[in-house]
py3Dmol code that shows the C-alpha trace and the ligand (Angstrom):
import py3Dmol

protein = """\
ATOM      1  CA  MET A   1     -16.720  31.546 -27.803  1.00  0.00           C
ATOM      2  CA  PRO A   2     -16.327  33.472 -24.566  1.00  0.00           C
ATOM      3  CA  PHE A   3     -18.820  34.972 -22.149  1.00  0.00           C
ATOM      4  CA  PRO A   4     -21.712  35.638 -22.481  1.00  0.00           C
ATOM      5  CA  SER A   5     -22.270  32.612 -24.755  1.00  0.00           C
ATOM      6  CA  GLN A   6     -20.013  30.334 -22.674  1.00  0.00           C
ATOM      7  CA  ARG A   7     -21.314  29.968 -19.125  1.00  0.00           C
ATOM      8  CA  PRO A   8     -19.650  26.938 -17.449  1.00  0.00           C
ATOM      9  CA  ARG A   9     -21.926  27.417 -14.455  1.00  0.00           C
ATOM     10  CA  ARG A  10     -24.845  26.011 -16.504  1.00  0.00           C
ATOM     11  CA  LEU A  11     -23.503  22.480 -15.973  1.00  0.00           C
ATOM     12  CA  ARG A  12     -22.997  23.062 -12.250  1.00  0.00           C
ATOM     13  CA  ARG A  13     -26.514  24.302 -11.535  1.00  0.00           C
ATOM     14  CA  THR A  14     -28.038  21.134 -10.057  1.00  0.00           C
ATOM     15  CA  SER A  15     -26.648  18.034  -8.384  1.00  0.00           C
ATOM     16  CA  GLY A  16     -28.142  15.991 -11.251  1.00  0.00           C
ATOM     17  CA  LEU A  17     -26.173  17.963 -13.846  1.00  0.00           C
ATOM     18  CA  ARG A  18     -22.989  17.813 -11.776  1.00  0.00           C
ATOM     19  CA  ARG A  19     -23.353  14.069 -11.499  1.00  0.00           C
ATOM     20  CA  MET A  20     -23.739  13.752 -15.275  1.00  0.00           C
ATOM     21  CA  VAL A  21     -20.537  15.594 -16.083  1.00  0.00           C
ATOM     22  CA  ARG A  22     -18.410  14.287 -13.193  1.00  0.00           C
ATOM     23  CA  GLU A  23     -15.175  12.969 -14.672  1.00  0.00           C
ATOM     24  CA  THR A  24     -13.763  10.905 -11.821  1.00  0.00           C
ATOM     25  CA  LEU A  25     -15.510   8.487  -9.524  1.00  0.00           C
ATOM     26  CA  VAL A  26     -13.764   6.343  -6.937  1.00  0.00           C
ATOM     27  CA  SER A  27     -15.300   2.916  -6.480  1.00  0.00           C
ATOM     28  CA  PRO A  28     -14.728   0.479  -3.597  1.00  0.00           C
ATOM     29  CA  ALA A  29     -13.372  -1.851  -6.325  1.00  0.00           C
ATOM     30  CA  ASP A  30     -10.410   0.535  -6.743  1.00  0.00           C
ATOM     31  CA  LEU A  31      -9.309   0.154  -3.132  1.00  0.00           C
ATOM     32  CA  ILE A  32      -6.860  -2.082  -1.303  1.00  0.00           C
ATOM     33  CA  ASP A  33      -7.189  -2.320   2.468  1.00  0.00           C
ATOM     34  CA  PRO A  34      -3.991  -2.620   4.551  1.00  0.00           C
ATOM     35  CA  LEU A  35      -4.198  -5.091   7.463  1.00  0.00           C
ATOM     36  CA  PHE A  36      -1.716  -5.377  10.354  1.00  0.00           C
ATOM     37  CA  VAL A  37      -1.427  -8.918  11.673  1.00  0.00           C
ATOM     38  CA  VAL A  38       0.330  -9.472  14.993  1.00  0.00           C
ATOM     39  CA  GLU A  39       1.702 -12.643  16.489  1.00  0.00           C
ATOM     40  CA  GLY A  40      -0.050 -13.852  19.637  1.00  0.00           C
ATOM     41  CA  SER A  41      -3.707 -14.349  20.462  1.00  0.00           C
ATOM     42  CA  GLY A  42      -6.687 -12.346  21.615  1.00  0.00           C
ATOM     43  CA  ILE A  43      -5.238  -9.108  20.214  1.00  0.00           C
ATOM     44  CA  HIS A  44      -7.427  -6.508  18.517  1.00  0.00           C
ATOM     45  CA  GLU A  45      -6.029  -3.103  19.371  1.00  0.00           C
ATOM     46  CA  GLU A  46      -6.551   0.280  17.785  1.00  0.00           C
ATOM     47  CA  ILE A  47      -3.396   2.053  16.605  1.00  0.00           C
ATOM     48  CA  SER A  48      -3.352   5.279  18.583  1.00  0.00           C
ATOM     49  CA  SER A  49      -2.079   7.506  15.778  1.00  0.00           C
ATOM     50  CA  MET A  50      -4.435   5.854  13.259  1.00  0.00           C
ATOM     51  CA  PRO A  51      -7.926   5.901  14.732  1.00  0.00           C
ATOM     52  CA  GLY A  52     -10.163   3.279  13.133  1.00  0.00           C
ATOM     53  CA  VAL A  53      -7.212   1.042  12.170  1.00  0.00           C
ATOM     54  CA  PHE A  54      -6.466  -2.077  14.221  1.00  0.00           C
ATOM     55  CA  ARG A  55      -3.720  -4.578  14.771  1.00  0.00           C
ATOM     56  CA  ALA A  56      -5.197  -8.050  15.081  1.00  0.00           C
ATOM     57  CA  SER A  57      -3.893 -11.510  15.897  1.00  0.00           C
ATOM     58  CA  ILE A  58      -5.032 -14.289  13.596  1.00  0.00           C
ATOM     59  CA  ASP A  59      -7.732 -15.514  15.998  1.00  0.00           C
ATOM     60  CA  ARG A  60      -9.255 -12.016  15.871  1.00  0.00           C
ATOM     61  CA  LEU A  61      -8.754 -11.443  12.154  1.00  0.00           C
ATOM     62  CA  GLY A  62     -12.216 -12.713  11.222  1.00  0.00           C
ATOM     63  CA  ARG A  63     -13.876  -9.444  12.106  1.00  0.00           C
ATOM     64  CA  GLU A  64     -11.474  -7.482   9.878  1.00  0.00           C
ATOM     65  CA  VAL A  65     -11.785  -9.857   6.925  1.00  0.00           C
ATOM     66  CA  ASP A  66     -15.585  -9.997   7.141  1.00  0.00           C
ATOM     67  CA  ALA A  67     -15.745  -6.206   7.204  1.00  0.00           C
ATOM     68  CA  VAL A  68     -13.574  -5.967   4.076  1.00  0.00           C
ATOM     69  CA  LEU A  69     -15.744  -8.506   2.239  1.00  0.00           C
ATOM     70  CA  GLN A  70     -18.930  -6.819   3.314  1.00  0.00           C
ATOM     71  CA  ALA A  71     -17.648  -3.466   2.079  1.00  0.00           C
ATOM     72  CA  GLY A  72     -17.064  -4.903  -1.390  1.00  0.00           C
ATOM     73  CA  ILE A  73     -13.321  -4.227  -1.282  1.00  0.00           C
ATOM     74  CA  PRO A  74     -11.548  -6.726  -3.529  1.00  0.00           C
ATOM     75  CA  ALA A  75      -8.129  -6.913  -1.888  1.00  0.00           C
ATOM     76  CA  VAL A  76      -6.099  -6.607   1.302  1.00  0.00           C
ATOM     77  CA  ILE A  77      -2.377  -6.058   1.741  1.00  0.00           C
ATOM     78  CA  LEU A  78      -0.867  -7.743   4.779  1.00  0.00           C
ATOM     79  CA  PHE A  79       1.808  -6.385   7.112  1.00  0.00           C
ATOM     80  CA  GLY A  80       3.199  -8.682   9.768  1.00  0.00           C
ATOM     81  CA  VAL A  81       4.231  -7.728  13.289  1.00  0.00           C
ATOM     82  CA  PRO A  82       6.281 -10.655  14.647  1.00  0.00           C
ATOM     83  CA  GLU A  83       6.949 -11.423  18.313  1.00  0.00           C
ATOM     84  CA  SER A  84      10.712 -11.655  17.883  1.00  0.00           C
ATOM     85  CA  LYS A  85      13.182 -10.090  15.467  1.00  0.00           C
ATOM     86  CA  ASP A  86      16.779 -10.764  14.492  1.00  0.00           C
ATOM     87  CA  GLY A  87      19.588  -9.357  12.389  1.00  0.00           C
ATOM     88  CA  VAL A  88      18.489 -10.970   9.125  1.00  0.00           C
ATOM     89  CA  GLY A  89      14.716 -10.769   9.532  1.00  0.00           C
ATOM     90  CA  SER A  90      14.264 -14.539   9.478  1.00  0.00           C
ATOM     91  CA  GLY A  91      10.637 -14.140  10.615  1.00  0.00           C
ATOM     92  CA  ALA A  92       9.904 -12.743   7.158  1.00  0.00           C
ATOM     93  CA  TYR A  93      10.605 -16.041   5.391  1.00  0.00           C
ATOM     94  CA  ALA A  94       9.693 -18.546   8.099  1.00  0.00           C
ATOM     95  CA  GLU A  95       7.185 -21.070   6.813  1.00  0.00           C
ATOM     96  CA  ASP A  96       5.043 -20.474   9.877  1.00  0.00           C
ATOM     97  CA  GLY A  97       5.796 -16.738   9.937  1.00  0.00           C
ATOM     98  CA  ILE A  98       2.975 -14.407  10.880  1.00  0.00           C
ATOM     99  CA  VAL A  99       2.189 -13.321   7.314  1.00  0.00           C
ATOM    100  CA  GLN A 100       2.398 -16.856   5.930  1.00  0.00           C
ATOM    101  CA  GLN A 101      -0.050 -18.030   8.610  1.00  0.00           C
ATOM    102  CA  ALA A 102      -2.377 -15.120   7.962  1.00  0.00           C
ATOM    103  CA  VAL A 103      -2.428 -15.720   4.201  1.00  0.00           C
ATOM    104  CA  ARG A 104      -3.346 -19.380   4.707  1.00  0.00           C
ATOM    105  CA  TRP A 105      -6.042 -18.443   7.178  1.00  0.00           C
ATOM    106  CA  ILE A 106      -7.618 -15.794   4.952  1.00  0.00           C
ATOM    107  CA  LYS A 107      -7.466 -17.947   1.831  1.00  0.00           C
ATOM    108  CA  GLN A 108      -9.311 -20.677   3.689  1.00  0.00           C
ATOM    109  CA  ARG A 109     -11.950 -18.368   5.063  1.00  0.00           C
ATOM    110  CA  ALA A 110     -12.401 -16.102   2.028  1.00  0.00           C
ATOM    111  CA  PRO A 111     -10.863 -17.608  -1.102  1.00  0.00           C
ATOM    112  CA  GLU A 112     -12.380 -14.864  -3.269  1.00  0.00           C
ATOM    113  CA  LEU A 113     -10.500 -12.099  -1.440  1.00  0.00           C
ATOM    114  CA  THR A 114      -7.295 -11.099  -3.248  1.00  0.00           C
ATOM    115  CA  VAL A 115      -4.415 -11.317  -0.800  1.00  0.00           C
ATOM    116  CA  ILE A 116      -1.364  -9.148  -1.406  1.00  0.00           C
ATOM    117  CA  THR A 117       1.706  -9.509   0.800  1.00  0.00           C
ATOM    118  CA  ASP A 118       4.019  -6.611   1.531  1.00  0.00           C
ATOM    119  CA  LEU A 119       7.548  -7.859   0.944  1.00  0.00           C
ATOM    120  CA  CYS A 120      10.169  -6.210   3.154  1.00  0.00           C
ATOM    121  CA  LEU A 121      12.441  -7.128   6.028  1.00  0.00           C
ATOM    122  CA  CYS A 122      12.042  -4.005   8.196  1.00  0.00           C
ATOM    123  CA  GLU A 123       9.261  -5.427  10.369  1.00  0.00           C
ATOM    124  CA  TYR A 124      11.432  -8.488  11.071  1.00  0.00           C
ATOM    125  CA  THR A 125      14.928  -7.087  11.622  1.00  0.00           C
ATOM    126  CA  ASP A 126      16.049  -6.032  15.115  1.00  0.00           C
ATOM    127  CA  HIS A 127      17.730  -2.939  13.606  1.00  0.00           C
ATOM    128  CA  GLY A 128      14.587  -1.987  11.636  1.00  0.00           C
ATOM    129  CA  HIS A 129      16.269  -1.569   8.264  1.00  0.00           C
ATOM    130  CA  CYS A 130      14.793  -3.068   5.094  1.00  0.00           C
ATOM    131  CA  GLY A 131      17.717  -5.431   4.486  1.00  0.00           C
ATOM    132  CA  VAL A 132      20.777  -7.022   6.042  1.00  0.00           C
ATOM    133  CA  ILE A 133      23.412  -4.699   7.416  1.00  0.00           C
ATOM    134  CA  ALA A 134      27.039  -4.680   6.332  1.00  0.00           C
ATOM    135  CA  GLY A 135      29.056  -2.082   8.212  1.00  0.00           C
ATOM    136  CA  ASP A 136      26.880   0.990   8.304  1.00  0.00           C
ATOM    137  CA  THR A 137      24.900   0.296   5.160  1.00  0.00           C
ATOM    138  CA  VAL A 138      22.253  -2.121   3.857  1.00  0.00           C
ATOM    139  CA  ASP A 139      23.856  -4.820   1.702  1.00  0.00           C
ATOM    140  CA  ASN A 140      21.778  -4.737  -1.477  1.00  0.00           C
ATOM    141  CA  ASP A 141      22.669  -8.051  -3.110  1.00  0.00           C
ATOM    142  CA  ALA A 142      22.676 -10.122   0.074  1.00  0.00           C
ATOM    143  CA  THR A 143      19.218  -8.721   0.837  1.00  0.00           C
ATOM    144  CA  LEU A 144      17.908  -9.817  -2.586  1.00  0.00           C
ATOM    145  CA  GLU A 145      18.376 -13.460  -1.667  1.00  0.00           C
ATOM    146  CA  LEU A 146      16.333 -13.076   1.525  1.00  0.00           C
ATOM    147  CA  LEU A 147      13.621 -11.185  -0.330  1.00  0.00           C
ATOM    148  CA  ALA A 148      13.444 -13.943  -2.958  1.00  0.00           C
ATOM    149  CA  ARG A 149      13.109 -16.506  -0.208  1.00  0.00           C
ATOM    150  CA  THR A 150      10.397 -14.487   1.525  1.00  0.00           C
ATOM    151  CA  ALA A 151       8.455 -13.992  -1.718  1.00  0.00           C
ATOM    152  CA  LEU A 152       8.521 -17.732  -2.362  1.00  0.00           C
ATOM    153  CA  SER A 153       7.222 -18.540   1.100  1.00  0.00           C
ATOM    154  CA  GLN A 154       4.427 -15.986   0.712  1.00  0.00           C
ATOM    155  CA  ALA A 155       3.432 -17.417  -2.664  1.00  0.00           C
ATOM    156  CA  ALA A 156       3.541 -20.962  -1.257  1.00  0.00           C
ATOM    157  CA  ALA A 157       1.180 -19.826   1.504  1.00  0.00           C
ATOM    158  CA  GLY A 158      -1.268 -18.684  -1.175  1.00  0.00           C
ATOM    159  CA  ALA A 159      -0.575 -14.979  -1.789  1.00  0.00           C
ATOM    160  CA  ASP A 160      -2.064 -13.749  -5.069  1.00  0.00           C
ATOM    161  CA  MET A 161       0.295 -10.838  -5.413  1.00  0.00           C
ATOM    162  CA  ILE A 162       3.679  -9.937  -3.922  1.00  0.00           C
ATOM    163  CA  ALA A 163       4.443  -6.273  -3.208  1.00  0.00           C
ATOM    164  CA  PRO A 164       8.144  -5.548  -2.675  1.00  0.00           C
ATOM    165  CA  SER A 165       8.532  -2.340  -0.629  1.00  0.00           C
ATOM    166  CA  ASP A 166      12.209  -2.505   0.317  1.00  0.00           C
ATOM    167  CA  MET A 167      13.699  -0.376  -2.503  1.00  0.00           C
ATOM    168  CA  MET A 168      16.741  -2.596  -3.094  1.00  0.00           C
ATOM    169  CA  ASP A 169      18.088  -2.439  -6.658  1.00  0.00           C
ATOM    170  CA  GLY A 170      17.210  -5.413  -8.839  1.00  0.00           C
ATOM    171  CA  ARG A 171      14.664  -6.857  -6.451  1.00  0.00           C
ATOM    172  CA  ILE A 172      11.824  -7.159  -8.947  1.00  0.00           C
ATOM    173  CA  GLY A 173      13.948  -9.202 -11.336  1.00  0.00           C
ATOM    174  CA  ARG A 174      15.241 -11.421  -8.552  1.00  0.00           C
ATOM    175  CA  VAL A 175      11.785 -11.969  -7.054  1.00  0.00           C
ATOM    176  CA  ARG A 176      10.268 -12.677 -10.484  1.00  0.00           C
ATOM    177  CA  GLU A 177      12.989 -15.216 -11.169  1.00  0.00           C
ATOM    178  CA  ALA A 178      12.487 -16.924  -7.798  1.00  0.00           C
ATOM    179  CA  LEU A 179       8.707 -17.098  -8.236  1.00  0.00           C
ATOM    180  CA  ASP A 180       9.009 -18.488 -11.776  1.00  0.00           C
ATOM    181  CA  GLU A 181      11.544 -21.094 -10.743  1.00  0.00           C
ATOM    182  CA  GLY A 182       9.435 -22.059  -7.746  1.00  0.00           C
ATOM    183  CA  GLY A 183       6.381 -22.781  -9.882  1.00  0.00           C
ATOM    184  CA  PHE A 184       4.623 -19.491  -9.208  1.00  0.00           C
ATOM    185  CA  SER A 185       4.808 -17.823 -12.612  1.00  0.00           C
ATOM    186  CA  ASP A 186       1.074 -17.127 -12.173  1.00  0.00           C
ATOM    187  CA  ARG A 187       1.552 -14.762  -9.198  1.00  0.00           C
ATOM    188  CA  ALA A 188       1.656 -11.033  -9.844  1.00  0.00           C
ATOM    189  CA  ILE A 189       4.135  -8.453  -8.582  1.00  0.00           C
ATOM    190  CA  MET A 190       3.026  -4.999  -7.503  1.00  0.00           C
ATOM    191  CA  SER A 191       6.220  -3.013  -7.060  1.00  0.00           C
ATOM    192  CA  TYR A 192       6.563  -0.115  -4.662  1.00  0.00           C
ATOM    193  CA  ALA A 193       8.597   1.285  -7.548  1.00  0.00           C
ATOM    194  CA  VAL A 194       8.459   4.965  -6.688  1.00  0.00           C
ATOM    195  CA  LYS A 195       8.805   5.061  -2.926  1.00  0.00           C
ATOM    196  CA  TYR A 196      10.096   8.211  -1.316  1.00  0.00           C
ATOM    197  CA  ALA A 197      12.038   8.547   1.946  1.00  0.00           C
ATOM    198  CA  SER A 198       9.044  10.224   3.519  1.00  0.00           C
ATOM    199  CA  ALA A 199       8.201  11.537   6.964  1.00  0.00           C
ATOM    200  CA  PHE A 200       4.597  10.538   6.231  1.00  0.00           C
ATOM    201  CA  TYR A 201       5.365   6.914   7.231  1.00  0.00           C
ATOM    202  CA  GLY A 202       5.609   7.809  10.932  1.00  0.00           C
ATOM    203  CA  PRO A 203       2.385   6.249  12.231  1.00  0.00           C
ATOM    204  CA  PHE A 204       2.982   3.053  10.219  1.00  0.00           C
ATOM    205  CA  ARG A 205       6.344   2.550  11.851  1.00  0.00           C
ATOM    206  CA  ASP A 206       4.665   2.752  15.266  1.00  0.00           C
ATOM    207  CA  ALA A 207       2.016   0.281  14.128  1.00  0.00           C
ATOM    208  CA  ALA A 208       4.518  -2.164  12.622  1.00  0.00           C
ATOM    209  CA  GLU A 209       7.302  -1.438  15.132  1.00  0.00           C
ATOM    210  CA  SER A 210       9.635  -0.942  12.199  1.00  0.00           C
ATOM    211  CA  ALA A 211      11.398   2.383  12.792  1.00  0.00           C
ATOM    212  CA  PRO A 212      15.133   2.057  12.036  1.00  0.00           C
ATOM    213  CA  ALA A 213      17.193   1.766  15.224  1.00  0.00           C
ATOM    214  CA  PHE A 214      19.933   3.922  13.695  1.00  0.00           C
ATOM    215  CA  GLY A 215      20.121   6.257  10.728  1.00  0.00           C
ATOM    216  CA  ASP A 216      17.271   6.511   8.245  1.00  0.00           C
ATOM    217  CA  ARG A 217      16.181   5.051   4.918  1.00  0.00           C
ATOM    218  CA  ARG A 218      17.547   7.769   2.653  1.00  0.00           C
ATOM    219  CA  ALA A 219      20.260   5.540   1.223  1.00  0.00           C
ATOM    220  CA  TYR A 220      17.601   3.319  -0.391  1.00  0.00           C
ATOM    221  CA  GLN A 221      14.278   5.200  -0.547  1.00  0.00           C
ATOM    222  CA  MET A 222      13.981   8.117  -2.971  1.00  0.00           C
ATOM    223  CA  ASP A 223      14.715  11.791  -2.368  1.00  0.00           C
ATOM    224  CA  PRO A 224      11.399  13.685  -2.212  1.00  0.00           C
ATOM    225  CA  ALA A 225      12.893  16.364  -4.446  1.00  0.00           C
ATOM    226  CA  ASN A 226      13.263  14.019  -7.427  1.00  0.00           C
ATOM    227  CA  ARG A 227      10.854  13.628 -10.323  1.00  0.00           C
ATOM    228  CA  ARG A 228      12.902  12.243 -13.221  1.00  0.00           C
ATOM    229  CA  GLU A 229      14.215   9.532 -10.948  1.00  0.00           C
ATOM    230  CA  ALA A 230      10.632   8.312 -10.474  1.00  0.00           C
ATOM    231  CA  LEU A 231      10.395   7.493 -14.173  1.00  0.00           C
ATOM    232  CA  LYS A 232      13.725   5.695 -14.024  1.00  0.00           C
ATOM    233  CA  GLU A 233      12.668   3.567 -11.032  1.00  0.00           C
ATOM    234  CA  ALA A 234       9.335   2.685 -12.652  1.00  0.00           C
ATOM    235  CA  ALA A 235      10.986   1.837 -15.994  1.00  0.00           C
ATOM    236  CA  LEU A 236      13.512  -0.472 -14.330  1.00  0.00           C
ATOM    237  CA  ASP A 237      10.866  -2.318 -12.344  1.00  0.00           C
ATOM    238  CA  ILE A 238       8.628  -2.754 -15.387  1.00  0.00           C
ATOM    239  CA  GLU A 239      11.581  -4.079 -17.363  1.00  0.00           C
ATOM    240  CA  GLU A 240      12.339  -6.514 -14.543  1.00  0.00           C
ATOM    241  CA  GLY A 241       8.787  -7.848 -14.575  1.00  0.00           C
ATOM    242  CA  ALA A 242       6.492  -5.735 -12.382  1.00  0.00           C
ATOM    243  CA  ASP A 243       2.817  -6.137 -13.273  1.00  0.00           C
ATOM    244  CA  ILE A 244       1.720  -3.013 -11.372  1.00  0.00           C
ATOM    245  CA  VAL A 245       3.856  -0.094 -10.217  1.00  0.00           C
ATOM    246  CA  MET A 246       3.063   2.084  -7.234  1.00  0.00           C
ATOM    247  CA  VAL A 247       3.757   5.673  -6.252  1.00  0.00           C
ATOM    248  CA  LYS A 248       4.023   6.321  -2.504  1.00  0.00           C
ATOM    249  CA  PRO A 249       3.018   8.521  -0.666  1.00  0.00           C
ATOM    250  CA  ALA A 250       0.052   9.730  -2.709  1.00  0.00           C
ATOM    251  CA  LEU A 251      -1.283  13.218  -2.074  1.00  0.00           C
ATOM    252  CA  PRO A 252       2.069  15.048  -1.779  1.00  0.00           C
ATOM    253  CA  TYR A 253       3.248  13.301  -4.985  1.00  0.00           C
ATOM    254  CA  LEU A 254       0.296  13.717  -7.360  1.00  0.00           C
ATOM    255  CA  ASP A 255       2.553  15.313  -9.970  1.00  0.00           C
ATOM    256  CA  VAL A 256       4.751  12.223  -9.961  1.00  0.00           C
ATOM    257  CA  LEU A 257       1.701   9.958 -10.114  1.00  0.00           C
ATOM    258  CA  ARG A 258       0.347  11.798 -13.143  1.00  0.00           C
ATOM    259  CA  GLU A 259       3.688  11.566 -14.887  1.00  0.00           C
ATOM    260  CA  VAL A 260       4.111   7.862 -14.220  1.00  0.00           C
ATOM    261  CA  ARG A 261       0.548   7.299 -15.458  1.00  0.00           C
ATOM    262  CA  ASP A 262       1.176   9.228 -18.695  1.00  0.00           C
ATOM    263  CA  TYR A 263       4.565   7.695 -19.344  1.00  0.00           C
ATOM    264  CA  PHE A 264       3.647   4.037 -18.810  1.00  0.00           C
ATOM    265  CA  GLY A 265       0.333   3.744 -20.615  1.00  0.00           C
ATOM    266  CA  ASP A 266      -0.064   0.023 -20.622  1.00  0.00           C
ATOM    267  CA  LEU A 267      -0.083  -1.156 -17.040  1.00  0.00           C
ATOM    268  CA  PRO A 268      -2.097  -0.402 -13.919  1.00  0.00           C
ATOM    269  CA  ILE A 269      -0.690   2.245 -11.590  1.00  0.00           C
ATOM    270  CA  ALA A 270      -1.279   2.132  -7.838  1.00  0.00           C
ATOM    271  CA  ALA A 271      -0.890   4.893  -5.243  1.00  0.00           C
ATOM    272  CA  TYR A 272      -0.514   4.490  -1.490  1.00  0.00           C
ATOM    273  CA  GLN A 273      -2.262   7.030   0.722  1.00  0.00           C
ATOM    274  CA  VAL A 274       0.087   6.379   3.614  1.00  0.00           C
ATOM    275  CA  SER A 275      -0.313   6.377   7.376  1.00  0.00           C
ATOM    276  CA  GLY A 276       0.705  10.013   7.883  1.00  0.00           C
ATOM    277  CA  GLU A 277      -1.753  11.214   5.267  1.00  0.00           C
ATOM    278  CA  TYR A 278      -4.502   9.252   7.023  1.00  0.00           C
ATOM    279  CA  ALA A 279      -3.456  10.403  10.491  1.00  0.00           C
ATOM    280  CA  MET A 280      -3.441  14.093   9.505  1.00  0.00           C
ATOM    281  CA  ILE A 281      -6.958  13.930   8.089  1.00  0.00           C
ATOM    282  CA  GLN A 282      -8.251  12.015  11.096  1.00  0.00           C
ATOM    283  CA  ALA A 283      -6.608  14.390  13.552  1.00  0.00           C
ATOM    284  CA  ALA A 284      -8.042  17.478  11.895  1.00  0.00           C
ATOM    285  CA  ALA A 285     -11.466  15.859  11.624  1.00  0.00           C
ATOM    286  CA  ARG A 286     -11.438  14.871  15.286  1.00  0.00           C
ATOM    287  CA  ASN A 287     -10.658  18.438  16.233  1.00  0.00           C
ATOM    288  CA  GLY A 288     -13.572  19.622  14.149  1.00  0.00           C
ATOM    289  CA  TRP A 289     -11.193  21.558  11.913  1.00  0.00           C
ATOM    290  CA  VAL A 290     -12.199  19.871   8.661  1.00  0.00           C
ATOM    291  CA  ASP A 291     -15.129  17.720   7.550  1.00  0.00           C
ATOM    292  CA  GLY A 292     -13.450  14.313   7.690  1.00  0.00           C
ATOM    293  CA  THR A 293     -15.814  12.555   5.305  1.00  0.00           C
ATOM    294  CA  ARG A 294     -15.557  15.223   2.644  1.00  0.00           C
ATOM    295  CA  VAL A 295     -11.762  15.440   2.927  1.00  0.00           C
ATOM    296  CA  MET A 296     -11.545  11.650   2.624  1.00  0.00           C
ATOM    297  CA  VAL A 297     -13.666  11.629  -0.555  1.00  0.00           C
ATOM    298  CA  GLU A 298     -11.865  14.628  -2.018  1.00  0.00           C
ATOM    299  CA  SER A 299      -8.382  13.237  -1.377  1.00  0.00           C
ATOM    300  CA  LEU A 300      -9.208   9.794  -2.828  1.00  0.00           C
ATOM    301  CA  THR A 301     -10.860  11.416  -5.840  1.00  0.00           C
ATOM    302  CA  ALA A 302      -7.768  13.593  -6.382  1.00  0.00           C
ATOM    303  CA  ILE A 303      -5.510  10.518  -6.243  1.00  0.00           C
ATOM    304  CA  LYS A 304      -7.630   8.748  -8.849  1.00  0.00           C
ATOM    305  CA  ARG A 305      -7.881  11.895 -10.998  1.00  0.00           C
ATOM    306  CA  ALA A 306      -4.069  12.139 -10.969  1.00  0.00           C
ATOM    307  CA  GLY A 307      -3.888   8.683 -12.534  1.00  0.00           C
ATOM    308  CA  ALA A 308      -4.192   5.934  -9.926  1.00  0.00           C
ATOM    309  CA  ASP A 309      -6.089   2.844 -11.008  1.00  0.00           C
ATOM    310  CA  LEU A 310      -5.707   1.351  -7.539  1.00  0.00           C
ATOM    311  CA  ILE A 311      -5.436   3.077  -4.174  1.00  0.00           C
ATOM    312  CA  LEU A 312      -4.048   1.560  -0.997  1.00  0.00           C
ATOM    313  CA  THR A 313      -5.762   3.423   1.813  1.00  0.00           C
ATOM    314  CA  TYR A 314      -6.632   3.055   5.485  1.00  0.00           C
ATOM    315  CA  PHE A 315      -9.942   4.729   4.574  1.00  0.00           C
ATOM    316  CA  ALA A 316     -10.992   1.791   2.374  1.00  0.00           C
ATOM    317  CA  ARG A 317     -13.803   0.520   4.572  1.00  0.00           C
ATOM    318  CA  GLN A 318     -14.952   3.964   5.699  1.00  0.00           C
ATOM    319  CA  PHE A 319     -15.148   5.071   2.084  1.00  0.00           C
ATOM    320  CA  ALA A 320     -17.007   1.955   0.976  1.00  0.00           C
ATOM    321  CA  ALA A 321     -19.521   2.438   3.786  1.00  0.00           C
ATOM    322  CA  LEU A 322     -20.656   5.802   2.403  1.00  0.00           C
ATOM    323  CA  ALA A 323     -23.927   6.169   0.544  1.00  0.00           C
ATOM    324  CA  PRO A 324     -23.247   6.341  -3.204  1.00  0.00           C
ATOM    325  CA  GLU A 325     -24.272  10.020  -3.362  1.00  0.00           C
ATOM    326  CA  GLN A 326     -21.720  10.873  -0.636  1.00  0.00           C
ATOM    327  CA  ARG A 327     -19.023   9.453  -2.913  1.00  0.00           C
ATOM    328  CA  GLY A 328     -20.348  11.421  -5.881  1.00  0.00           C
ATOM    329  CA  ALA A 329     -21.910   8.401  -7.607  1.00  0.00           C
TER     330      ALA A 329
END
"""
ligand_1 = """\
16
LIG
C 7.835 -1.373 4.688
C 6.725 -0.411 4.441
C 6.520 0.879 4.977
C 5.269 1.297 4.512
C 4.776 0.304 3.708
N 5.684 -0.739 3.659
C 7.344 1.666 5.926
C 8.629 2.230 5.543
O 9.119 2.092 4.407
O 9.239 2.815 6.432
C 4.604 2.608 4.866
C 3.130 2.601 4.841
C 2.475 3.743 5.551
O 3.100 4.674 6.068
O 1.242 3.703 5.612
N 9.064 -0.993 4.132
"""
view = py3Dmol.view(width=600, height=400)
view.addModel(protein, "pdb")
view.setStyle({"model": 0}, {"cartoon": {"style": "trace"}})
view.addModel(ligand_1, "xyz")
view.setStyle({"model": 1}, {"stick": {}})
view.zoomTo()
view.show()
């Protein structure tokens, strides 16, 4: 029955009514906090293009981990920044590699914190690509073996969940097989299944020193123009054994996120609000051009509304620190 009997404004009249009919609420329990761990000691430096986000050496990691625990955030995802790199990214699978050391350290200090390890070679290769190079391309199948080895070493260090972000074909199956054979059939895989070749990763590549030295990642990451391909990538990774699939970036790809959510009803979907998304909001807020807190809440709410069960975001702690009513609760 239309106007005048239907008046949707009735349920928007007071904040109490709006709270009662609010459909989507982001909770700190939905969030995963990315941490950058650098080799060396005494390092705790802010990333210039990502204000509020730090790179820390293990001896200075305590502050970061305590803040995550205090905020009630259940999980971190670790990115390693090694001192030296080589052609095959051997720092990624070294037993005393930076991520392996960090996992052991965190698990000792905070066993209840879920530790996810990003699995990729780009932070460890001197050419900055996500796999080993053959001619002018990344050799898919040779890379799989190094990824399997890296995943095993991360699991052995105590990682609860492995998150392959390299976009090689067949990596989920190969990593699952390696984990199972190595006695880690209990460790989960969160696949960066739908990962676009995006310009929004710029600040991350500064932070992780992982920009490719030549070319770009378009021969393995997805074309931003493609939607059907997202369903194909997610389907393959689920078939190969992924426990959670991710869409990345988040805000520019909410249509894709919604579709993946609707299509794959039976497993959790994650979305990554990436470094460029974070940097843009922070830059505008610092200029006084937008209300940073409100844009943060609105963007995270939109990502959840579009279908994300889990959100990887550099805002995790800032969001969790808000009063419940600022988050709409
Ligand atoms: C590693 C990796 C990247 C990100 C997460 N894992 C960079 C890339 O693919 O170039 C991006 C995260 C961000 O921008 O916040 N492959």
